[in-house]
C-alpha positions in Angstrom: -44.6 10.6 -13.2 -41.9 13.2 -12.7 -42.1 16.9 -13.5 -38.8 18.8 -13.5 -38.6 22.6 -13.0 -37.9 24.6 -16.1 -34.5 26.2 -16.3 -35.8 28.3 -19.3 -37.7 30.8 -17.2 -37.5 33.1 -14.1 -39.9 35.4 -12.2 -39.5 39.1 -11.6 -41.6 42.2 -11.5 -43.4 42.9 -14.7 -43.7 46.4 -16.3 -47.2 45.2 -17.3 -48.7 43.9 -14.1 -47.3 42.6 -10.8 -45.0 39.7 -11.4 -44.4 38.0 -14.7 -42.6 35.0 -16.3 -39.5 35.9 -18.3 -37.2 33.8 -20.6 -33.9 32.9 -19.1 -32.5 31.9 -22.5 -33.8 31.9 -26.1 -36.9 29.8 -26.3 -37.8 28.6 -29.8 -41.3 28.3 -31.4 -42.8 24.9 -30.4 -40.6 24.5 -27.3 -42.4 23.6 -24.1 -41.6 26.4 -21.7 -42.9 24.8 -18.6 -45.1 21.8 -17.6 -47.1 22.3 -14.4 -49.2 20.1 -12.3 -52.8 21.2 -11.6 -54.9 21.6 -8.4 -58.7 21.0 -8.7 -60.5 23.9 -6.9 -63.7 21.9 -6.6 -65.8 24.6 -8.4 -68.8 23.0 -10.2 -70.0 24.1 -13.6 -72.5 26.9 -13.2 -71.3 27.7 -9.6 -70.6 31.4 -9.1 -67.6 32.2 -7.0 -64.7 34.7 -7.0 -62.3 32.2 -5.5 -58.9 32.7 -7.2 -60.8 34.3 -10.2 -57.6 35.9 -11.6 -55.6 32.7 -11.4 -57.8 29.7 -12.3 -58.1 27.9 -15.5 -60.8 25.7 -17.2 -59.7 22.1 -17.4 -59.3 20.6 -19.9 -58.4 23.6 -22.1 -59.5 23.8 -25.7 -62.5 21.6 -25.3 -65.0 24.0 -26.9 -66.3 25.2 -23.5 -66.8 21.6 -22.3 -64.4 21.9 -19.3 -64.8 19.5 -16.4 -63.1 21.5 -13.6 -61.6 24.8 -12.6 -58.0 24.4 -11.5 -54.9 26.2 -10.5 -51.7 25.7 -12.4 -48.8 25.1 -10.0 -45.3 26.0 -10.9 -45.3 29.5 -12.5 -48.5 28.7 -14.4 -50.6 31.4 -12.6 -48.0 34.1 -13.1 -48.0 34.4 -16.9 -49.5 37.8 -17.9 -52.1 38.3 -20.6 -51.6 39.7 -24.1 -53.8 40.0 -27.1 -50.8 39.0 -29.2 -49.1 36.4 -26.9 -45.8 34.7 -27.6 -46.9 31.5 -25.9 -50.0 29.4 -25.2 -51.1 26.8 -22.7 -52.6 23.4 -23.4 -53.9 20.5 -21.4 -51.9 17.3 -21.3 -54.7 14.9 -20.6 -52.4 11.9 -20.4 -50.2 13.4 -17.6 -52.9 15.6 -16.0 -50.8 18.8 -16.5 -50.7 22.1 -18.3 -47.9 22.8 -20.8 -46.9 26.3 -21.6 -45.6 26.4 -25.2 -43.8 29.1 -27.2 -45.7 30.1 -30.4 -42.8 32.2 -31.6 -39.1 32.6 -30.7 -38.8 34.4 -27.3 -35.4 36.0 -26.6 -33.6 35.9 -23.2 -35.1 38.4 -20.7 -38.4 38.9 -22.8 -41.6 38.5 -20.8 -43.7 35.5 -21.8 -47.4 36.2 -22.4 -50.4 34.0 -22.9 -53.9 34.8 -24.1 -56.4 34.3 -21.3 -59.4 34.0 -23.5 -62.7 35.9 -23.5 
């Protein structure tokens, strides 16, 4: 399996919070912005820990709360900032064992890319 870095994005200081992910070019609705490998943090369901609390994801995503692991998204995956009205979303690619960040609307060059973190 090969994962290539995305040339559609760059990282810089965000006016919202810390660093953020920004579009390097126009990204269209449905485009995969970035695919990232994941790193299992070894956190068991029900275990209470603050380890990487602001950067970890449930894996797999979108499984009705039936996640198996808590993971980090490599690449720029942990740098997308939150919005209640995001212009992108993330999903688990079970076949490849990766996350995909996908545009849910057209994102113009130099716009920050936001995802919804969940409840």
